[in-house]
VOLO-248641 format. One record per residue: x, y, z of N, C-alpha, C, O in turn. Coordinates in steps of 0.02 Angstrom, whole numbers, padded with zeros to 5 digits, always signed. Layout:
N
XYZXYZXYZXYZ/...
END
This chain:
363
+00025-00060-00004+00004+00004+00000+00041+00065-00005+00016+00119-00023/+00096+00057+00011+00153+00110+00005+00184+00120-00046+00231+00160-00042/+00170+00092-00102+00196+00096-00173+00148+00098-00236+00097+00064-00229/+00152+00116-00270+00143+00156-00347+00113+00071-00379+00124+00038-00329/+00092+00036-00418+00098-00005-00479+00049+00025-00543-00011+00041-00546/+00120+00023-00607+00073+00023-00646+00078-00045-00686+00134-00070-00682/+00028-00083-00728-00002-00144-00734-00027-00131-00811-00064-00085-00829/-00002-00180-00851-00032-00175-00913-00034-00251-00924+00016-00279-00901/-00080-00292-00953-00094-00346-00992-00127-00332-01057-00183-00308-01065/-00080-00352-01106-00062-00342-01169-00077-00416-01227-00065-00472-01204/-00095-00413-01277-00070-00477-01333+00005-00472-01349+00043-00425-01358/+00010-00521-01349+00064-00555-01353+00121-00496-01436+00182-00490-01440/+00080-00472-01472+00107-00459-01536+00112-00366-01499+00145-00319-01521/+00066-00368-01442+00083-00277-01419+00122-00263-01370+00118-00206-01346/+00169-00311-01344+00218-00321-01317+00275-00248-01333+00302-00228-01282/+00289-00217-01384+00330-00183-01372+00292-00111-01365+00307-00056-01342/+00234-00142-01398+00188-00068-01394+00178-00039-01305+00183+00017-01280/+00165-00093-01280+00141-00094-01223+00194-00054-01173+00174-00011-01133/+00282-00075-01180+00308-00018-01155+00328+00055-01180+00358+00098-01147/+00300+00061-01254+00309+00128-01267+00254+00157-01241+00244+00217-01248/+00208+00116-01209+00135+00165-01173+00175+00170-01118+00164+00218-01081/+00223+00130-01102+00250+00125-01025+00281+00203-01025+00260+00252-00994/+00341+00196-01071+00364+00275-01054+00332+00334-01082+00362+00388-01079/+00267+00330-01113+00226+00395-01109+00211+00404-01049+00221+00458-01023/+00190+00367-01023+00137+00393-00953+00204+00395-00900+00202+00422-00844/+00249+00370-00922+00283+00400-00855+00330+00467-00852+00353+00501-00806/+00335+00471-00937+00355+00544-00950+00342+00583-00979+00358+00642-00968/+00299+00558-01035+00271+00598-01097+00191+00629-01091+00161+00658-01137/+00158+00612-01006+00077+00628-01019+00078+00693-01009+00119+00701-00963/+00065+00724-01019+00032+00804-00992-00041+00826-00941-00100+00808-00938/-00006+00865-00913-00054+00881-00850-00081+00934-00871-00050+00985-00889/-00170+00922-00871-00194+00976-00927-00251+00984-00851-00287+00948-00817/-00228+01057-00856-00282+01082-00788-00346+01079-00808-00375+01084-00754/-00383+01075-00844-00456+01047-00868-00460+00979-00827-00496+00973-00777/-00418+00928-00854-00422+00853-00844-00406+00862-00735-00429+00822-00695/-00375+00907-00722-00356+00921-00638-00411+00915-00614-00441+00869-00585/-00428+00983-00633-00510+00991-00609-00538+00956-00590-00554+00950-00531/-00556+00915-00644-00633+00863-00657-00610+00799-00594-00647+00772-00553/-00552+00792-00604-00542+00730-00571-00528+00744-00484-00522+00704-00438/-00526+00798-00486-00486+00846-00405-00593+00856-00366-00611+00847-00308/-00641+00878-00434-00696+00861-00397-00733+00794-00406-00771+00771-00363/-00720+00762-00467-00739+00676-00429-00714+00641-00363-00745+00599-00330/-00661+00663-00351-00631+00621-00298-00656+00653-00239-00677+00612-00198/-00661+00724-00219-00703+00751-00177-00788+00724-00173-00824+00705-00127/-00795+00732-00232-00875+00707-00222-00897+00645-00184-00955+00635-00162/-00837+00595-00176-00834+00535-00152-00853+00546-00095-00908+00527-00076/-00806+00582-00050-00791+00614+00013-00866+00604+00064-00862+00566+00112/-00912+00631+00053-00976+00641+00054-01004+00579+00085-01029+00582+00141/-00999+00514+00047-01023+00463+00029-00986+00433+00091-01021+00415+00138/-00929+00426+00094-00892+00384+00164-00887+00443+00203-00827+00450+00216/-00914+00482+00223-00920+00524+00306-00976+00489+00322-00983+00483+00383/-01041+00450+00269-01102+00421+00304-01084+00344+00309-01132+00305+00315/-01041+00327+00307-01023+00258+00315-00996+00234+00361-00935+00235+00357/-01026+00202+00422-00993+00193+00480-00919+00145+00469-00866+00158+00498/-00929+00081+00417-00887+00066+00417-00822+00094+00366-00763+00084+00381/-00842+00126+00309-00785+00178+00289-00755+00220+00335-00695+00213+00346/-00789+00268+00365-00767+00298+00445-00752+00280+00498-00733+00324+00536/-00754+00209+00527-00700+00149+00546-00641+00161+00516-00604+00203+00542/-00620+00128+00459-00560+00125+00424-00518+00185+00415-00457+00186+00417/-00552+00231+00406-00517+00313+00418-00483+00312+00471-00424+00295+00474/-00540+00342+00545-00497+00337+00586-00442+00274+00608-00383+00290+00610/-00458+00213+00621-00398+00182+00615-00343+00199+00594-00295+00201+00633/-00336+00213+00537-00280+00249+00486-00259+00297+00510-00199+00307+00520/-00307+00339+00523-00268+00413+00554-00237+00408+00635-00188+00442+00650/-00275+00356+00691-00231+00336+00736-00172+00303+00733-00134+00306+00781/-00151+00259+00669-00098+00216+00666-00061+00232+00636-00015+00192+00633/-00053+00287+00601-00024+00264+00526-00004+00367+00544-00038+00414+00565/+00075+00357+00519+00117+00420+00509+00090+00465+00461+00049+00445+00420/+00112+00535+00462+00096+00582+00412+00121+00538+00353+00081+00525+00308/+00196+00512+00350+00201+00513+00282+00180+00453+00259+00206+00425+00211/+00129+00426+00295+00111+00364+00250+00054+00373+00195+00002+00405+00206/+00071+00339+00128+00024+00329+00096-00045+00322+00110-00092+00351+00083/-00045+00291+00143-00104+00246+00174-00151+00304+00210-00211+00316+00206/-00103+00329+00241-00159+00380+00282-00172+00445+00234-00218+00483+00246/-00137+00453+00191-00138+00508+00145-00192+00500+00117-00220+00552+00098/-00228+00430+00103-00273+00418+00042-00336+00395+00081-00377+00354+00061/-00336+00429+00140-00416+00393+00197-00437+00460+00182-00405+00512+00175/-00491+00448+00179-00552+00525+00189-00554+00543+00233-00612+00525+00245/-00535+00573+00288-00531+00630+00336-00477+00669+00305-00483+00730+00309/-00413+00640+00267-00346+00668+00240-00362+00712+00189-00340+00769+00185/-00411+00678+00140-00434+00688+00068-00493+00748+00075-00510+00786+00029/-00519+00748+00141-00603+00814+00145-00551+00855+00135-00559+00892+00087/-00490+00864+00171-00461+00939+00174-00405+00959+00135-00387+01016+00123/-00379+00900+00114-00321+00940+00052-00353+00959+00001-00342+01014-00024/-00406+00911-00027-00419+00913-00101-00451+00978-00111-00444+01013-00161/-00495+00994-00049-00517+01087-00051-00447+01131-00063-00444+01176-00105/-00406+01116-00032-00337+01154-00051-00319+01156-00112-00295+01206-00139/-00331+01094-00146-00308+01072-00221-00365+01113-00272-00345+01151-00316/-00409+01106-00264-00460+01132-00298-00466+01224-00304-00483+01257-00352/-00449+01242-00245-00438+01313-00230-00373+01340-00275-00370+01389-00313/-00319+01286-00256-00261+01325-00322-00259+01287-00380-00204+01292-00408/-00298+01254-00407-00311+01250-00471-00370+01317-00503-00366+01341-00560/-00406+01331-00466-00430+01396-00477-00409+01474-00476-00433+01519-00512/-00364+01478-00432-00303+01521-00423-00241+01531-00465-00231+01580-00500/-00190+01466-00455-00147+01457-00456-00131+01386-00503-00091+01346-00479/-00147+01379-00537-00156+01311-00590-00080+01274-00587-00064+01215-00579/-00043+01328-00596+00030+01328-00605+00086+01277-00557+00139+01248-00570/+00038+01285-00491+00062+01288-00450+00058+01208-00428+00101+01181-00393/-00005+01171-00458-00025+01116-00446+00018+01085-00500+00043+01031-00485/+00030+01109-00557+00044+01065-00616+00141+01081-00603+00184+01077-00647/+00147+01093-00557+00225+01103-00546+00244+01033-00501+00299+01005-00507/+00192+01011-00458+00186+00969-00394+00156+00926-00427+00159+00882-00384/+00127+00901-00473+00126+00850-00521+00194+00833-00553+00215+00778-00534/+00237+00866-00598+00300+00862-00605+00349+00835-00555+00388+00788-00556/+00336+00872-00520+00387+00882-00462+00386+00768-00414+00432+00737-00388/+00328+00751-00423+00309+00701-00405+00318+00635-00455+00329+00579-00431/+00313+00650-00535+00335+00607-00596+00412+00601-00579+00439+00546-00571/+00447+00666-00574+00495+00662-00550+00548+00605-00506+00593+00571-00529/+00529+00608-00452+00511+00594-00418+00507+00513-00395+00547+00484-00358/+00454+00488-00422+00449+00423-00437+00481+00393-00501+00485+00332-00490/+00501+00404-00553+00517+00376-00602+00594+00387-00613+00613+00424-00657/+00640+00354-00571+00721+00370-00537+00742+00277-00543+00715+00230-00513/+00787+00277-00585+00815+00230-00582+00824+00179-00539+00825+00119-00555/+00833+00201-00479+00838+00176-00406+00777+00167-00365+00757+00162-00307/+00755+00165-00438+00652+00172-00394+00608+00134-00430+00549+00145-00415/+00617+00092-00473+00586+00073-00501+00619-00025-00535+00672-00042-00561/+00560-00060-00519+00559-00135-00532+00512-00150-00576+00455-00129-00583/+00558-00207-00619+00495-00217-00689+00479-00306-00659+00512-00340-00619/+00422-00321-00695+00433-00378-00683+00378-00392-00762+00333-00357-00784/+00411-00464-00789+00362-00470-00868+00326-00539-00855+00374-00578-00860/+00266-00581-00840+00252-00640-00843+00234-00632-00915+00218-00580-00945/+00240-00691-00936+00234-00710-01017+00269-00784-01043+00292-00823-01001/+00269-00795-01097+00291-00869-01153+00337-00819-01154+00318-00771-01187/+00410-00812-01120+00448-00768-01155+00503-00801-01237+00533-00776-01285/+00486-00886-01201+00527-00899-01291+00479-00890-01352+00498-00904-01409/+00394-00857-01332+00352-00845-01403+00372-00740-01395+00345-00688-01413/+00405-00752-01374+00413-00646-01379+00475-00640-01406+00527-00665-01383/+00469-00602-01461+00538-00590-01513+00567-00568-01480+00603-00614-01461/+00588-00502-01440+00636-00474-01398+00618-00475-01346+00583-00424-01343/+00616-00508-01277+00581-00508-01224+00628-00447-01183+00593-00403-01160/+00699-00439-01173+00736-00386-01151+00768-00349-01186+00797-00305-01154/+00777-00349-01254+00800-00304-01290+00747-00254-01295+00760-00194-01292/+00698-00272-01302+00622-00207-01309+00610-00148-01277+00579-00095-01286/+00665-00190-01215+00638-00112-01144+00714-00082-01160+00743-00059-01111/+00748-00080-01221+00812-00027-01226+00808+00055-01215+00847+00095-01190/+00746+00061-01242+00711+00144-01245+00704+00164-01174+00724+00211-01141/+00668+00114-01162+00639+00114-01099+00700+00127-01034+00694+00168-00989/+00753+00083-01043+00797+00083-00985+00815+00149-01024+00782+00195-01001/+00860+00171-01078+00897+00246-01081+00864+00299-01073+00893+00353-01076/+00784+00294-01058+00756+00339-01041+00773+00349-00939+00795+00394-00904/+00746+00274-00928+00767+00271-00838+00821+00309-00823+00825+00352-00779/+00874+00284-00873+00937+00289-00831+00955+00227-00782+00912+00192-00755/+01035+00219-00775+01061+00189-00735+01081+00197-00658+01109+00249-00639/+01069+00149-00617+01100+00167-00548+01143+00104-00510+01144+00052-00544/+01161+00103-00478+01210+00058-00447+01169+00017-00391+01204-00029-00369/+01110+00018-00364+01101+00031-00311+01006+00032-00319+00982+00065-00365/+00968-00001-00277+00899+00004-00285+00885+00026-00222+00917+00003-00175/+00833+00076-00213+00798+00091-00164+00759+00029-00118+00719-00008-00147/+00771+00021-00052+00734-00031-00027+00652-00023-00021+00627+00026+00007/+00606-00082-00053+00547-00078-00043+00539-00038+00032+00573-00057+00079/+00490+00022+00041+00459+00037+00089+00440+00001+00168+00397-00043+00164/+00461+00012+00220+00445-00027+00278+00384+00002+00305+00384+00061+00321/+00325-00037+00313+00256+00004+00340+00266-00013+00406+00217-00006+00443/+00312-00031+00428+00298-00038+00501+00338+00024+00521+00325+00052+00574/+00381+00044+00485+00417+00132+00499+00382+00171+00491+00384+00221+00527/+00324+00162+00429+00277+00231+00459+00215+00225+00496+00159+00240+00476/+00233+00199+00554+00183+00194+00601+00191+00261+00631+00236+00302+00624/+00111+00261+00681+00107+00338+00694+00128+00313+00797+00130+00251+00798/+00136+00331+00843+00161+00314+00908+00108+00278+00926+00117+00223+00953/+00061+00296+00919-00015+00254+00948+00005+00178+00911-00003+00129+00947/+00025+00169+00853+00034+00084+00799+00108+00070+00827+00129+00012+00824/+00152+00124+00855+00202+00083+00890+00225+00045+00952+00260-00004+00968/+00173+00107+00989+00155+00079+01068+00068+00052+01074+00025+00085+01102/+00058-00004+01046-00005-00026+01063-00032-00008+01119+00010-00004+01165/-00094+00006+01137-00134-00007+01196-00153+00062+01247-00114+00104+01270/-00218+00057+01254-00246+00125+01303-00276+00186+01277-00296+00235+01308/-00276+00165+01178-00311+00204+01136-00392+00202+01118-00418+00158+01084/-00422+00249+01142-00466+00227+01124-00530+00284+01098-00526+00343+01117/-00575+00266+01062-00607+00318+01007-00683+00312+00990-00697+00265+00952/-00726+00344+01006-00800+00335+01002-00796+00386+00939-00769+00439+00957/-00813+00386+00879-00848+00437+00828-00930+00426+00820-00946+00380+00782/-00990+00465+00856-01061+00473+00849-01081+00491+00770-01078+00550+00754/-01097+00454+00732-01122+00473+00681-01206+00475+00661-01236+00422+00653/-01226+00514+00658-01310+00510+00625-01324+00491+00568-01384+00504+00565/-01307+00466+00515-01293+00421+00462-01328+00354+00470-01366+00321+00434/-01303+00348+00525-01287+00266+00558-01342+00242+00612-01357+00285+00653/-01365+00195+00617-01406+00158+00660-01379+00103+00710-01404+00082+00762/-01325+00087+00680-01294+00033+00712-01220+00052+00732-01197+00109+00728/-01183-00009+00756-01121+00026+00782-01069-00063+00747-01080-00122+00736/-01005-00006+00743-00951-00039+00725-00919-00017+00759-00924+00039+00784/-00843-00093+00771-00801-00080+00827-00739-00123+00780-00747-00168+00739/-00672-00088+00805-00617-00122+00763-00554-00115+00824-00539-00063+00853/-00524-00182+00835-00486-00166+00918-00424-00185+00856-00434-00211+00801/-00348-00161+00890-00292-00169+00869-00240-00194+00915-00218-00151+00954/-00218-00251+00920-00166-00265+00952-00105-00290+00913-00115-00298+00853/-00035-00305+00938+00018-00336+00925+00023-00402+00900+00032-00451+00936/+00015-00402+00823+00057-00488+00815+00112-00497+00784+00166-00468+00791/+00098-00534+00751+00182-00557+00736+00210-00503+00685+00175-00464+00651/+00283-00509+00686+00313-00459+00644+00352-00490+00591+00397-00453+00571/+00348-00567+00553+00390-00584+00514+00350-00640+00488+00300-00661+00516/+00376-00664+00435+00325-00709+00377+00372-00787+00389+00359-00830+00348/+00421-00803+00438+00435-00843+00443+00430-00854+00528+00467-00889+00562/+00397-00830+00541+00375-00813+00650+00351-00891+00656+00304-00914+00623/+00382-00919+00691+00367-01002+00731+00281-00986+00729+00248-01007+00682/+00254-00950+00780+00207-00929+00778+00139-00908+00717+00079-00894+00723/+00184-00915+00664+00105-00896+00609+00059-00954+00593-00002-00953+00584/+00121-01029+00588+00039-01077+00572-00003-01080+00630-00064-01085+00620/+00018-01078+00687-00032-01077+00720-00071-01037+00715-00126-01052+00691/-00057-00977+00732-00120-00900+00724-00155-00917+00646-00211-00894+00640/-00130-00954+00588-00167-00935+00547-00232-00995+00536-00277-00992+00494/-00220-01057+00595-00266-01100+00622-00319-01067+00657-00380-01071+00646/-00296-01043+00691-00335-01007+00750-00386-00955+00711-00446-00958+00726/-00371-00921+00678-00409-00881+00666-00449-00894+00606-00502-00868+00593/-00409-00951+00562-00465-00991+00508-00527-01024+00546-00583-01026+00522/-00511-01049+00608-00562-01093+00662-00608-01036+00669-00664-01042+00645/-00593-00982+00701-00638-00934+00737-00692-00900+00698-00746-00882+00721/-00662-00889+00613-00686-00853+00587-00732-00917+00528-00753-00900+00472/-00738-00967+00547-00776-00996+00493-00835-00987+00494-00866-00951+00533/-00860-01026+00443-00946-00999+00428-00969-01075+00470-00940-01129+00471/-01029-01056+00501-01061-01072+00575-01034-01106+00615-01049-01157+00646/-00972-01058+00610-00903-01091+00664-00910-01048+00737-00967-01033+00752/-00872-01033+00769-00878-00997+00859-00881-00945+00851-00927-00923+00885/-00855-00905+00822-00879-00826+00817-00965-00824+00789-01008-00790+00816/-00976-00873+00727-01041-00845+00700-01088-00879+00746-01141-00849+00756/-01079-00941+00778-01149-00940+00808-01143-00881+00877-01187-00848+00905/-01078-00886+00887-01106-00834+00966-01127-00770+00947-01170-00752+00987/-01115-00723+00899-01113-00681+00886-01171-00652+00833-01213-00608+00845/-01161-00698+00756-01210-00683+00716-01284-00734+00734-01344-00721+00737/-01249-00787+00743-01341-00843+00767-01359-00796+00827-01420-00800+00838/-01328-00753+00867-01393-00728+00918-01412-00663+00891-01458-00642+00928/-01398-00614+00837-01414-00593+00803-01378-00507+00859-01410-00456+00874/-01299-00526+00875-01252-00449+00909-01242-00444+00853-01242-00383+00853/-01232-00458+00796-01185-00429+00752-01201-00458+00692-01221-00516+00694/-01195-00423+00625-01204-00428+00572-01143-00496+00549-01155-00555+00540/-01089-00464+00547-01027-00512+00553-00972-00482+00607-00979-00429+00636/-00912-00530+00615-00850-00542+00662-00813-00561+00639-00813-00616+00611/-00755-00512+00643-00702-00567+00597-00613-00552+00612-00593-00496+00595/-00579-00582+00633-00527-00584+00652-00465-00610+00580-00460-00655+00538/-00426-00542+00606-00362-00553+00539-00301-00520+00561-00300-00471+00598/-00248-00550+00535-00171-00527+00536-00140-00468+00488-00161-00454+00432/-00101-00447+00511-00044-00415+00446+00024-00417+00460+00043-00403+00517/+00054-00429+00427+00119-00450+00454+00161-00411+00455+00205-00401+00496/+00141-00366+00373+00183-00286+00369+00183-00240+00432+00237-00214+00446/+00126-00228+00474+00119-00195+00509+00121-00212+00573+00110-00173+00620/+00138-00280+00579+00139-00314+00638+00077-00311+00673+00081-00311+00734/+00026-00309+00649-00048-00303+00689-00097-00372+00689-00094-00412+00643/-00142-00382+00745-00193-00414+00729-00275-00386+00762-00298-00361+00814/-00297-00408+00697-00357-00354+00709-00436-00405+00711-00443-00461+00686/-00492-00360+00751-00555-00397+00784-00577-00343+00744-00547-00289+00745/-00647-00357+00696-00682-00317+00677-00767-00341+00696-00794-00394+00684/-00797-00274+00734-00873-00304+00739-00918-00255+00673-00913-00194+00665/-00947-00288+00645-00984-00258+00574-01056-00270+00566-01090-00318+00548/-01070-00198+00588-01158-00179+00583-01191-00211+00664-01231-00256+00674/-01170-00183+00695-01224-00214+00777-01254-00166+00804-01231-00110+00814/-01306-00186+00817-01380-00158+00870-01325-00129+00931-01326-00069+00947/-01277-00176+00962-01233-00150+01007-01170-00176+01038-01169-00215+01086/-01101-00146+00997-01038-00171+00993-01032-00196+01040-01010-00251+01024/-01038-00193+01104-01002-00183+01166-01040-00289+01172-01004-00336+01190/-01105-00295+01155-01118-00361+01168-01092-00404+01122-01095-00461+01145/-01073-00404+01079-01045-00426+01009-00974-00445+01033-00949-00501+01032/-00946-00382+01056-00874-00391+01092-00877-00442+01141-00869-00496+01111/-00883-00450+01188-00887-00502+01238-00910-00553+01215-00865-00592+01200/-00967-00573+01205-00992-00622+01167-00921-00661+01123-00908-00721+01129/-00879-00608+01079-00829-00654+01048-00776-00665+01086-00737-00707+01065/-00755-00623+01166-00705-00619+01218-00734-00696+01246-00696-00744+01247/-00792-00700+01263-00809-00756+01310-00800-00820+01246-00771-00865+01276/-00808-00837+01196-00781-00878+01139-00725-00904+01152-00708-00963+01153/-00685-00843+01167-00618-00877+01156-00578-00901+01215-00530-00938+01219/-00627-00855+01276-00591-00879+01347-00637-00960+01359-00626-00990+01412/-00678-00983+01318-00701-01048+01328-00675-01100+01293-00681-01161+01301/-00644-01067+01249-00606-01112+01208-00512-01134+01230-00477-01181+01212/-00498-01073+01276-00442-01076+01305-00453-01146+01375-00409-01183+01395/-00509-01144+01393-00511-01146+01474-00556-01215+01469-00583-01238+01520/-00561-01243+01415-00616-01316+01407-00680-01299+01400-00715-01334+01364/-00699-01261+01421-00787-01267+01412-00828-01276+01344-00879-01306+01326/-00784-01237+01318-00802-01258+01231-00739-01297+01209-00684-01270+01213/-00745-01358+01188-00714-01399+01156-00673-01385+01079-00704-01349+01040/-00622-01403+01061-00618-01395+00980-00639-01435+00945-00592-01475+00945/-00684-01460+00908-00706-01485+00865-00662-01512+00803-00654-01479+00752/-00633-01584+00815-00602-01584+00769-00607-01606+00694-00564-01630+00656/-00660-01594+00686-00696-01576+00591-00696-01523+00583-00715-01512+00526/-00686-01483+00607-00700-01395+00625-00611-01371+00605-00587-01336+00560/-00579-01408+00663-00521-01401+00637-00484-01426+00562-00439-01401+00528/-00525-01486+00553-00498-01485+00483-00521-01452+00435-00486-01434+00388/-00592-01440+00442-00589-01358+00381-00548-01297+00400-00519-01258+00361/-00549-01297+00441-00496-01224+00456-00440-01251+00416-00439-01235+00356/-00410-01275+00431-00335-01297+00391-00367-01315+00304-00320-01307+00266/-00405-01327+00280-00442-01335+00219-00444-01265+00199-00417-01250+00146/-00466-01232+00225-00502-01176+00199-00423-01130+00195-00417-01084+00155/-00359-01154+00246-00292-01101+00206-00269-01138+00170-00213-01116+00158/-00279-01197+00136-00265-01234+00074-00295-01188+00027-00265-01151-00012/-00350-01194+00033-00394-01178-00046-00383-01089-00031-00364-01061-00083/-00389-01050+00017-00359-00970+00012-00291-00975-00031-00278-00932-00074/-00254-01021-00020-00183-01013-00045-00191-01043-00121-00161-01021-00169/-00231-01090-00122-00250-01095-00207-00267-01050-00234-00246-01040-00291/-00310-01006-00204-00335-00960-00237-00305-00914-00284-00320-00888-00338/-00243-00915-00231-00193-00851-00241-00165-00836-00312-00152-00783-00341/-00161-00915-00332-00112-00934-00384-00157-00970-00419-00140-01028-00424/-00223-00953-00454-00283-00971-00488-00261-01006-00563-00267-01062-00587/-00231-00937-00585-00199-00941-00676-00125-00940-00674-00098-00928-00620/-00096-00948-00715-00024-00914-00726-00006-00864-00686+00022-00865-00631/-00030-00805-00728-00020-00736-00697-00030-00734-00639+00026-00720-00618/-00065-00739-00590-00066-00747-00533-00038-00766-00484-00042-00743-00427/+00008-00833-00515+00050-00857-00481+00111-00843-00473+00151-00849-00427/+00111-00811-00560+00204-00780-00559+00181-00711-00502+00217-00710-00452/+00132-00660-00502+00124-00616-00476+00130-00615-00384+00147-00567-00349/+00114-00677-00366+00113-00727-00307+00196-00742-00292+00206-00746-00232/+00230-00746-00316+00298-00767-00340+00326-00704-00308+00347-00694-00251/+00323-00668-00358+00356-00608-00365+00354-00542-00317+00386-00490-00319/+00290-00574-00263+00279-00519-00214+00309-00570-00172+00326-00533-00126/+00327-00626-00154+00361-00673-00089+00415-00661-00104+00450-00644-00056/+00452-00663-00172+00551-00658-00161+00555-00608-00174+00565-00578-00122/+00553-00567-00222+00555-00501-00214+00536-00453-00191+00576-00407-00197/+00466-00433-00151+00463-00381-00090+00459-00420-00013+00446-00384+00035/+00467-00478-00003+00453-00522+00047+00532-00549+00081+00549-00550+00140/+00569-00567+00025+00630-00589+00039+00627-00682+00067+00668-00713+00101/+00562-00704+00035+00534-00764+00056+00570-00810-00021+00583-00792-00078/+00579-00883+00021+00627-00936-00016+00535-00939-00074+00478-00919-00063/+00562-00967-00122+00512-00987-00174+00475-01046-00161+00427-01054-00200/+00482-01093-00116+00446-01147-00095+00400-01121-00013+00361-01160+00016/+00412-01061+00008+00372-01046+00064+00286-01068+00058+00263-01090+00111/+00250-01065+00015+00185-01070+00035+00190-01154+00055+00168-01175+00108/+00224-01198+00004+00224-01256+00019+00268-01280+00109+00257-01329+00145/+00302-01239+00116+00323-01237+00186+00282-01236+00239+00282-01277+00285/+00243-01184+00233+00187-01159+00269+00139-01218+00285+00132-01243+00341/+00103-01240+00221+00055-01290+00225+00055-01343+00266+00010-01373+00295/+00133-01351+00261+00158-01439+00292+00156-01421+00385+00149-01456+00435/+00169-01345+00372+00166-01341+00463+00115-01334+00477+00101-01364+00529/+00069-01303+00451-00001-01288+00476-00043-01371+00465-00095-01375+00499/-00026-01431+00425-00028-01474+00439-00013-01502+00515-00049-01548+00534/+00021-01485+00544+00070-01518+00575+00044-01462+00649+00076-01474+00700/+00000-01416+00653-00008-01374+00698-00034-01446+00761-00040-01506+00749/-00043-01416+00816-00065-01449+00875-00161-01397+00932-00171-01337+00937/-00196-01443+00953-00245-01412+00979-00205-01348+01055-00230-01296+01077/-00140-01381+01075-00102-01342+01118-00075-01290+01096-00070-01237+01127/-00049-01304+01026-00024-01215+01002-00086-01157+00965-00080-01097+00958/-00132-01195+00950-00164-01152+00930-00239-01118+00998-00289-01086+00982/-00222-01139+01062-00245-01134+01122-00184-01061+01141-00201-01006+01164/-00104-01084+01120-00056-01017+01129-00098-00975+01097-00138-00933+01117/-00072-01000+01017-00096-00912+00972-00176-00879+01007-00186-00819+01002/-00208-00907+01028-00286-00875+01075-00256-00845+01122-00274-00786+01121/-00219-00855+01164-00174-00831+01229-00169-00779+01223-00205-00734+01244/-00089-00779+01172-00057-00748+01172-00052-00683+01117-00018-00632+01119/-00101-00708+01069-00102-00650+01009-00179-00629+01013-00191-00569+01022/-00232-00674+01007-00287-00631+00989-00337-00624+01082-00392-00596+01083/-00317-00645+01126-00365-00614+01209-00334-00548+01200-00368-00497+01204/-00268-00547+01188-00257-00470+01200-00276-00414+01174-00259-00358+01193/-00332-00435+01107-00367-00374+01067-00419-00367+01130-00413-00308+01143/-00463-00392+01175-00509-00378+01201-00484-00346+01276-00531-00333+01314/-00424-00333+01298-00396-00289+01341-00368-00211+01333-00320-00197+01298/-00395-00176+01361-00367-00109+01350-00311-00084+01344-00306-00035+01307/-00241-00117+01386-00189-00097+01406-00149-00134+01357-00088-00126+01353/-00186-00176+01318-00158-00225+01236-00162-00194+01185-00122-00196+01138/-00244-00139+01190-00264-00151+01127-00291-00084+01112-00307-00053+01162/-00300-00055+01054-00332-00004+01045-00399-00001+00999-00403-00037+00950/-00447+00041+01017-00512+00018+00989-00547+00077+00973-00564+00119+01015/-00565+00081+00882-00618+00140+00863-00675+00096+00852-00682+00039+00829/-00722+00152+00881-00801+00118+00879-00833+00178+00814-00803+00231+00803/-00888+00159+00781-00921+00203+00763-00974+00192+00772-00978+00131+00779/-01061+00233+00779-01097+00217+00787-01152+00281+00794-01134+00339+00801/-01223+00257+00789-01266+00299+00776-01273+00363+00846-01274+00337+00902/-01276+00427+00844-01275+00454+00899-01320+00437+00956-01306+00465+01009/-01379+00390+00955-01412+00371+01017-01378+00304+01036-01398+00273+01085/-01328+00280+00999-01295+00245+01047-01206+00264+01067-01160+00224+01070/-01205+00313+01074-01152+00368+01070-01134+00327+01163-01095+00283+01181/-01184+00367+01198-01178+00354+01277-01177+00284+01293-01163+00268+01350/-01195+00226+01236-01210+00178+01295-01142+00125+01245-01135+00066+01261/-01113+00146+01206-01061+00127+01181-00988+00146+01233-00947+00102+01245/-00982+00226+01263-00946+00253+01303-00931+00228+01360-00873+00223+01378/-01002+00202+01409-01020+00168+01467-00985+00100+01466-00942+00083+01507/-01012+00056+01404-01011-00030+01417-00940-00033+01382-00910-00082+01404/-00899+00007+01331-00827-00006+01302-00764+00015+01340-00711-00015+01345/-00785+00081+01367-00735+00104+01392-00751+00116+01466-00708+00140+01504/
END
């Protein structure tokens, strides 16, 4: 999310044309003032809809709380766009040359030889000049002795994102009649972490359709949906309550089901555990349904994340060997802290009539 991707999918005969188009886009495109005004107006028109959505505002506040100002994720959030797009629109009316100058500055900083990575996915034996076709682009780009490292998202977190715990926010919204909650705690920070397989199985087990969370929360009408998730790049683990008449009750019911599985009050179902493992396998398979998606995934794993080519195979083997005790360890050490104020940050959006209820129960 902190990078820019330019992607072309063309017929084999247009391979060289696509490279020429890329060169045109990078260096020869013209920043027309009228088009910039139209784009700014369109982007501004999207802001009110996002501000009326409880789910969108939940995500926006989460990003504002946990990411630093230098983060692209924060710069693109609804709350930031609402402010800077108005300034851009005003400058386009009064000083359009200043905006054009800024766009040119962005272009110049992006397309530097130490800042670009190129991946070609094709049957290279059928391309007449798979490498030499890039010569004009390479000459225009220039050369560099080294590449800039890929941006580390964990370095772009705010103080609240780096020091999780003790931060809670309620956003009352007159446009919604439900409540939404998003808890964030410290998770795992590397893709080869020894506890990752157990965390994968624990999350898949809890999130399963007709699984523990489904029965405890959605089955009782406490929320339309709940979900555990993890992010290695930010080392976050998250819990999401979606469209609830009372987020606190859904939150407490979810915490209780986790504690019941730890205490043994709710035993692990062997068939559901097998289903959870199967869902992880299916998820990995769906990521590489085609040769193109498999190649893209391989590029991300090996080049962006510096993982071995057989990473998925090794991970699936580890997932298969996970024991119930290891799953309990992941629930206790990684998932359960999501429900404690000292180890988690919490963001809630709700209808104005629910503001006092959410405040008294959640905080």
